[in-house]
DONU-949388 format. One record per residue: residue in three letters; x negated, y, z negated of N, C-alpha, C in turn; residue number from 1. Coordinates in Angstrom, 3 decimals, padded with zeros to 6 digits, always signed. Layout:
+---------+----------+----------+----------+----------+----------+----------+----------+----------+----------+-----+
: residuo :       nX :       nY :       nZ :      caX :      caY :      caZ :       cX :       cY :       cZ : num :
+---------+----------+----------+----------+----------+----------+----------+----------+----------+----------+-----+
:     Ala :        X :        Y :        Z :        X :        Y :        Z :        X :        Y :        Z : NUM :
...
+---------+----------+----------+----------+----------+----------+----------+----------+----------+----------+-----+
This chain:
+---------+----------+----------+----------+----------+----------+----------+----------+----------+----------+-----+
: residuo :       nX :       nY :       nZ :      caX :      caY :      caZ :       cX :       cY :       cZ : num :
+---------+----------+----------+----------+----------+----------+----------+----------+----------+----------+-----+
:     Met : +013.847 : -015.741 : +025.892 : +013.988 : -014.298 : +025.840 : +014.471 : -013.796 : +027.197 :   1 :
:     Lys : +015.315 : -012.789 : +027.108 : +015.872 : -012.183 : +028.318 : +015.754 : -010.663 : +028.191 :   2 :
:     Leu : +015.227 : -010.006 : +029.222 : +015.135 : -008.554 : +029.205 : +016.534 : -007.972 : +029.210 :   3 :
:     Leu : +016.831 : -007.150 : +028.214 : +018.155 : -006.575 : +028.056 : +018.159 : -005.079 : +028.374 :   4 :
:     Phe : +017.183 : -004.350 : +027.818 : +017.084 : -002.911 : +028.010 : +015.664 : -002.513 : +028.365 :   5 :
:     Leu : +015.544 : -001.457 : +029.118 : +014.292 : -000.730 : +029.223 : +014.472 : +000.485 : +028.329 :   6 :
:     Tyr : +013.601 : +000.642 : +027.359 : +013.719 : +001.722 : +026.392 : +012.948 : +002.937 : +026.882 :   7 :
:     Gln : +013.595 : +004.092 : +026.858 : +012.978 : +005.333 : +027.302 : +013.252 : +006.423 : +026.270 :   8 :
:     Pro : +012.242 : +006.811 : +025.468 : +012.449 : +007.926 : +024.553 : +012.533 : +009.229 : +025.348 :   9 :
:     Val : +013.420 : +010.116 : +024.937 : +013.610 : +011.381 : +025.655 : +013.618 : +012.539 : +024.672 :  10 :
:     Lys : +013.360 : +013.743 : +025.183 : +013.350 : +014.942 : +024.335 : +014.754 : +015.435 : +024.041 :  11 :
:     Asn : +015.675 : +015.279 : +025.009 : +017.031 : +015.785 : +024.857 : +017.976 : +014.827 : +025.570 :  12 :
:     Leu : +018.826 : +014.139 : +024.805 : +019.696 : +013.115 : +025.386 : +020.656 : +013.713 : +026.424 :  13 :
:     Lys : +021.278 : +014.820 : +026.106 : +022.243 : +015.424 : +027.020 : +021.603 : +015.756 : +028.364 :  14 :
:     Glu : +020.436 : +016.384 : +028.340 : +019.741 : +016.741 : +029.574 : +019.276 : +015.500 : +030.332 :  15 :
:     Ser : +018.811 : +014.505 : +029.597 : +018.334 : +013.279 : +030.246 : +019.470 : +012.489 : +030.873 :  16 :
:     Leu : +020.631 : +012.443 : +030.197 : +021.792 : +011.773 : +030.793 : +022.175 : +012.446 : +032.103 :  17 :
:     Ala : +022.187 : +013.756 : +032.114 : +022.515 : +014.487 : +033.345 : +021.507 : +014.160 : +034.436 :  18 :
:     Phe : +020.228 : +014.110 : +034.102 : +019.201 : +013.794 : +035.098 : +019.416 : +012.413 : +035.703 :  19 :
:     Tyr : +019.556 : +011.395 : +034.845 : +019.687 : +010.028 : +035.341 : +021.007 : +009.808 : +036.086 :  20 :
:     Arg : +022.094 : +010.426 : +035.618 : +023.387 : +010.278 : +036.311 : +023.409 : +011.075 : +037.609 :  21 :
:     Asp : +023.106 : +012.369 : +037.516 : +023.276 : +013.262 : +038.660 : +022.205 : +013.097 : +039.731 :  22 :
:     Asn : +020.983 : +012.812 : +039.336 : +019.893 : +012.695 : +040.313 : +019.647 : +011.265 : +040.784 :  23 :
:     Leu : +019.834 : +010.303 : +039.890 : +019.499 : +008.922 : +040.236 : +020.714 : +008.024 : +040.405 :  24 :
:     Gly : +021.901 : +008.525 : +040.087 : +023.125 : +007.767 : +040.320 : +023.423 : +006.678 : +039.309 :  25 :
:     Phe : +022.792 : +006.693 : +038.136 : +023.084 : +005.703 : +037.111 : +024.436 : +006.024 : +036.472 :  26 :
:     Glu : +025.080 : +004.998 : +035.911 : +026.357 : +005.177 : +035.225 : +026.176 : +004.860 : +033.743 :  27 :
:     Glu : +026.787 : +005.677 : +032.881 : +026.698 : +005.422 : +031.450 : +027.497 : +004.164 : +031.121 :  28 :
:     Ser : +026.894 : +003.270 : +030.326 : +027.604 : +002.045 : +029.962 : +028.023 : +002.025 : +028.499 :  29 :
:     Trp : +027.291 : +002.682 : +027.611 : +027.701 : +002.819 : +026.218 : +026.896 : +003.912 : +025.555 :  30 :
:     Arg : +027.390 : +004.318 : +024.380 : +026.717 : +005.359 : +023.605 : +026.849 : +005.022 : +022.125 :  31 :
:     Glu : +025.785 : +005.317 : +021.380 : +025.808 : +005.143 : +019.931 : +025.478 : +006.497 : +019.307 :  32 :
:     Gly : +026.485 : +007.172 : +018.802 : +026.288 : +008.484 : +018.202 : +025.868 : +009.521 : +019.238 :  33 :
:     Glu : +025.166 : +010.524 : +018.765 : +024.744 : +011.624 : +019.632 : +023.304 : +011.489 : +020.095 :  34 :
:     His : +022.635 : +010.367 : +019.720 : +021.206 : +010.268 : +020.009 : +020.807 : +009.075 : +020.869 :  35 :
:     Thr : +021.740 : +008.169 : +021.159 : +021.397 : +006.966 : +021.913 : +022.486 : +006.671 : +022.947 :  36 :
:     Ala : +022.063 : +006.345 : +024.164 : +023.004 : +005.959 : +025.222 : +022.315 : +004.975 : +026.153 :  37 :
:     Ala : +023.112 : +004.160 : +026.832 : +022.581 : +003.221 : +027.808 : +023.210 : +003.504 : +029.158 :  38 :
:     Leu : +022.411 : +003.306 : +030.178 : +022.852 : +003.521 : +031.549 : +022.686 : +002.237 : +032.341 :  39 :
:     Lys : +023.622 : +001.983 : +033.248 : +023.544 : +000.818 : +034.125 : +022.545 : +001.096 : +035.236 :  40 :
:     Leu : +021.607 : +000.168 : +035.421 : +020.695 : +000.240 : +036.549 : +021.386 : -000.439 : +037.725 :  41 :
:     Pro : +021.532 : +000.246 : +038.840 : +022.231 : -000.346 : +039.983 : +021.626 : -001.684 : +040.402 :  42 :
:     Gly : +022.504 : -002.664 : +040.620 : +022.092 : -003.966 : +041.122 : +021.464 : -004.894 : +040.099 :  43 :
:     Thr : +021.593 : -004.604 : +038.813 : +020.996 : -005.461 : +037.786 : +021.845 : -005.440 : +036.513 :  44 :
:     Glu : +021.623 : -006.423 : +035.652 : +022.290 : -006.449 : +034.350 : +021.505 : -005.663 : +033.304 :  45 :
:     Val : +020.275 : -005.284 : +033.628 : +019.430 : -004.551 : +032.699 : +019.938 : -003.120 : +032.560 :  46 :
:     Arg : +019.869 : -002.600 : +031.344 : +020.280 : -001.227 : +031.064 : +019.056 : -000.381 : +030.718 :  47 :
:     Leu : +019.145 : +000.898 : +030.990 : +018.145 : +001.856 : +030.561 : +018.692 : +002.512 : +029.303 :  48 :
:     Met : +017.992 : +002.342 : +028.181 : +018.447 : +002.911 : +026.924 : +017.644 : +004.177 : +026.637 :  49 :
:     Leu : +018.357 : +005.290 : +026.497 : +017.747 : +006.578 : +026.195 : +018.002 : +006.912 : +024.737 :  50 :
:     Glu : +016.981 : +007.442 : +024.067 : +017.155 : +007.816 : +022.666 : +016.323 : +009.057 : +022.390 :  51 :
:     Asp : +016.942 : +010.040 : +021.712 : +016.201 : +011.273 : +021.454 : +015.849 : +011.527 : +019.999 :  52 :
:     Glu : +016.309 : +010.728 : +019.085 : +015.905 : +010.879 : +017.690 : +015.049 : +009.677 : +017.354 :  53 :
:     Ile : +013.741 : +009.847 : +017.519 : +012.862 : +008.684 : +017.485 : +011.676 : +008.883 : +016.561 :  54 :
:     Asp : +011.117 : +007.773 : +016.138 : +009.847 : +007.741 : +015.427 : +008.787 : +007.574 : +016.512 :  55 :
:     Lys : +008.103 : +008.644 : +016.853 : +007.196 : +008.655 : +017.998 : +006.061 : +007.644 : +017.901 :  56 :
:     Glu : +005.633 : +007.304 : +016.686 : +004.563 : +006.321 : +016.548 : +005.041 : +004.919 : +016.915 :  57 :
:     Glu : +006.290 : +004.628 : +016.644 : +006.806 : +003.280 : +016.842 : +007.510 : +003.101 : +018.182 :  58 :
:     Met : +008.219 : +004.107 : +018.638 : +009.105 : +003.922 : +019.775 : +008.518 : +004.499 : +021.058 :  59 :
:     Thr : +007.684 : +003.721 : +021.674 : +007.125 : +004.059 : +022.969 : +007.976 : +003.374 : +024.042 :  60 :
:     Pro : +007.895 : +003.808 : +025.289 : +008.676 : +003.142 : +026.338 : +008.339 : +001.658 : +026.423 :  61 :
:     Gly : +009.326 : +000.868 : +026.820 : +009.086 : -000.559 : +026.983 : +010.371 : -001.351 : +026.994 :  62 :
:     Gly : +010.226 : -002.663 : +027.019 : +011.375 : -003.550 : +027.085 : +011.927 : -003.915 : +025.718 :  63 :
:     Ile : +013.214 : -004.223 : +025.707 : +013.890 : -004.782 : +024.542 : +014.501 : -006.098 : +025.005 :  64 :
:     Phe : +014.146 : -007.170 : +024.311 : +014.511 : -008.507 : +024.750 : +015.537 : -009.147 : +023.826 :  65 :
:     Leu : +016.467 : -009.858 : +024.419 : +017.494 : -010.583 : +023.681 : +016.972 : -011.970 : +023.337 :  66 :
:     Val : +017.127 : -012.355 : +022.069 : +016.814 : -013.707 : +021.612 : +018.045 : -014.263 : +020.909 :  67 :
:     Asp : +018.106 : -015.574 : +020.767 : +019.252 : -016.187 : +020.089 : +019.352 : -015.747 : +018.631 :  68 :
:     Ser : +018.205 : -015.724 : +017.953 : +018.183 : -015.346 : +016.542 : +016.857 : -014.660 : +016.231 :  69 :
:     Val : +016.915 : -013.391 : +015.863 : +015.705 : -012.664 : +015.487 : +015.066 : -013.310 : +014.264 :  70 :
:     Asp : +015.881 : -013.705 : +013.301 : +015.334 : -014.308 : +012.086 : +014.616 : -015.620 : +012.381 :  71 :
:     Ser : +015.187 : -016.451 : +013.233 : +014.533 : -017.711 : +013.597 : +013.240 : -017.454 : +014.361 :  72 :
:     Phe : +013.272 : -016.502 : +015.296 : +012.077 : -016.140 : +016.053 : +010.982 : -015.659 : +015.102 :  73 :
:     Tyr : +011.351 : -014.802 : +014.164 : +010.398 : -014.272 : +013.194 : +009.780 : -015.402 : +012.365 :  74 :
:     Glu : +010.609 : -016.288 : +011.864 : +010.101 : -017.399 : +011.044 : +009.135 : -018.281 : +011.841 :  75 :
:     Glu : +009.456 : -018.508 : +013.107 : +008.606 : -019.368 : +013.939 : +007.286 : -018.703 : +014.301 :  76 :
:     Tyr : +007.275 : -017.391 : +014.496 : +006.093 : -016.716 : +015.026 : +005.422 : -015.716 : +014.091 :  77 :
:     Lys : +005.886 : -015.552 : +012.856 : +005.342 : -014.508 : +011.981 : +003.857 : -014.690 : +011.669 :  78 :
:     Asp : +003.357 : -015.904 : +011.709 : +001.936 : -016.144 : +011.457 : +001.099 : -016.081 : +012.738 :  79 :
:     Arg : +001.756 : -016.067 : +013.865 : +001.059 : -016.070 : +015.154 : +000.991 : -014.681 : +015.772 :  80 :
:     Tyr : +002.046 : -013.873 : +015.596 : +002.124 : -012.539 : +016.177 : +002.066 : -011.485 : +015.079 :  81 :
:     Glu : +001.617 : -010.299 : +015.451 : +001.566 : -009.189 : +014.503 : +002.889 : -008.426 : +014.547 :  82 :
:     Phe : +003.734 : -008.654 : +013.565 : +005.016 : -007.959 : +013.478 : +004.805 : -006.611 : +012.798 :  83 :
:     Thr : +005.241 : -005.545 : +013.472 : +005.159 : -004.208 : +012.878 : +006.471 : -003.838 : +012.191 :  84 :
:     Lys : +007.537 : -004.539 : +012.533 : +008.837 : -004.384 : +011.870 : +009.415 : -005.775 : +011.679 :  85 :
:     Ala : +009.577 : -006.169 : +010.427 : +010.245 : -007.440 : +010.130 : +011.726 : -007.285 : +010.474 :  86 :
:     Pro : +012.446 : -008.380 : +010.634 : +013.867 : -008.287 : +010.999 : +014.671 : -007.392 : +010.063 :  87 :
:     Phe : +015.540 : -006.597 : +010.671 : +016.460 : -005.747 : +009.914 : +017.731 : -005.568 : +010.721 :  88 :
:     Asp : +018.790 : -005.104 : +010.045 : +020.105 : -004.938 : +010.666 : +020.162 : -003.682 : +011.524 :  89 :
:     Ile : +020.815 : -003.814 : +012.674 : +021.204 : -002.700 : +013.527 : +022.666 : -002.959 : +013.885 :  90 :
:     Pro : +023.385 : -001.971 : +014.434 : +024.825 : -002.176 : +014.654 : +025.223 : -003.495 : +015.343 :  91 :
:     Pro : +024.554 : -003.949 : +016.423 : +025.054 : -005.198 : +017.003 : +024.504 : -006.472 : +016.377 :  92 :
:     Gly : +023.419 : -006.392 : +015.583 : +022.844 : -007.621 : +015.053 : +021.571 : -007.389 : +014.271 :  93 :
:     Arg : +020.511 : -008.114 : +014.659 : +019.215 : -008.029 : +013.987 : +018.168 : -007.594 : +015.008 :  94 :
:     Tyr : +017.086 : -006.971 : +014.506 : +016.083 : -006.347 : +015.358 : +014.719 : -006.503 : +014.703 :  95 :
:     Ala : +013.675 : -006.687 : +015.501 : +012.304 : -006.752 : +014.994 : +011.353 : -006.312 : +016.106 :  96 :
:     Ile : +010.128 : -005.980 : +015.706 : +009.117 : -005.559 : +016.678 : +007.812 : -006.274 : +016.358 :  97 :
:     Tyr : +007.166 : -006.807 : +017.391 : +005.822 : -007.354 : +017.236 : +004.974 : -006.836 : +018.395 :  98 :
:     Leu : +003.661 : -007.044 : +018.292 : +002.738 : -006.509 : +019.286 : +002.212 : -007.607 : +020.206 :  99 :
:     Asp : +002.029 : -007.237 : +021.480 : +001.374 : -008.166 : +022.392 : -000.143 : -008.074 : +022.177 : 100 :
:     Asn : -000.911 : -008.806 : +022.965 : -002.359 : -008.845 : +022.763 : -003.061 : -007.534 : +023.117 : 101 :
:     Ser : -002.357 : -006.586 : +023.741 : -002.918 : -005.268 : +024.040 : -002.407 : -004.188 : +023.081 : 102 :
:     Gly : -001.598 : -004.586 : +022.105 : -001.068 : -003.638 : +021.136 : +000.223 : -002.966 : +021.554 : 103 :
:     Asn : +000.853 : -003.440 : +022.633 : +002.129 : -002.889 : +023.078 : +003.274 : -003.518 : +022.283 : 104 :
:     Pro : +004.260 : -002.724 : +021.897 : +005.377 : -003.300 : +021.136 : +006.298 : -004.135 : +022.015 : 105 :
:     Ile : +006.695 : -005.273 : +021.477 : +007.730 : -006.105 : +022.085 : +008.886 : -006.095 : +021.096 : 106 :
:     Arg : +010.014 : -005.582 : +021.540 : +011.184 : -005.447 : +020.679 : +012.156 : -006.576 : +020.979 : 107 :
:     Ile : +012.657 : -007.199 : +019.931 : +013.628 : -008.281 : +020.114 : +014.881 : -007.952 : +019.313 : 108 :
:     Leu : +016.004 : -008.402 : +019.824 : +017.262 : -008.228 : +019.103 : +018.176 : -009.392 : +019.381 : 109 :
:     Asp : +019.149 : -009.534 : +018.505 : +020.227 : -010.503 : +018.733 : +021.549 : -009.777 : +018.470 : 110 :
:     Phe : +022.638 : -010.435 : +018.828 : +023.958 : -009.852 : +018.643 : +024.704 : -010.574 : +017.523 : 111 :
:     Ser : +024.003 : -010.978 : +016.474 : +024.596 : -011.771 : +015.409 : +025.699 : -011.049 : +014.633 : 112 :
:     Arg : +025.694 : -009.758 : +014.593 : +026.721 : -009.027 : +013.851 : +027.987 : -008.819 : +014.674 : 113 :
:     Glu : +027.959 : -009.184 : +015.951 : +029.146 : -009.047 : +016.811 : +029.976 : -010.319 : +016.820 : 114 :
:     Lys : +029.491 : -011.386 : +016.226 : +030.184 : -012.670 : +016.255 : +031.275 : -012.722 : +015.227 : 115 :
+---------+----------+----------+----------+----------+----------+----------+----------+----------+----------+-----+
């Protein structure tokens, strides 16, 4: 697993983009629709992903990790970890969420749909 994004839910994407760009010097690296954008963190490959249309119960701040195959990871660990979201499609690939031993969500994704 490799840390890919730090996820940050926000109240207003436009205002938050201005804050992170204008005050902290981050650069926008991509955008998905009007509700999700990623910013480059200076000096790292990790991105800060901002999203304003969220399910507040599920999407708390935290990391999103890249794995080779979400489906393979799920099959290997589904009996060991508590998955709150089984694998499903997202624009770049597959995505799932499981909980750590403190109940924090660990989000995993792959880029299988980009191949």
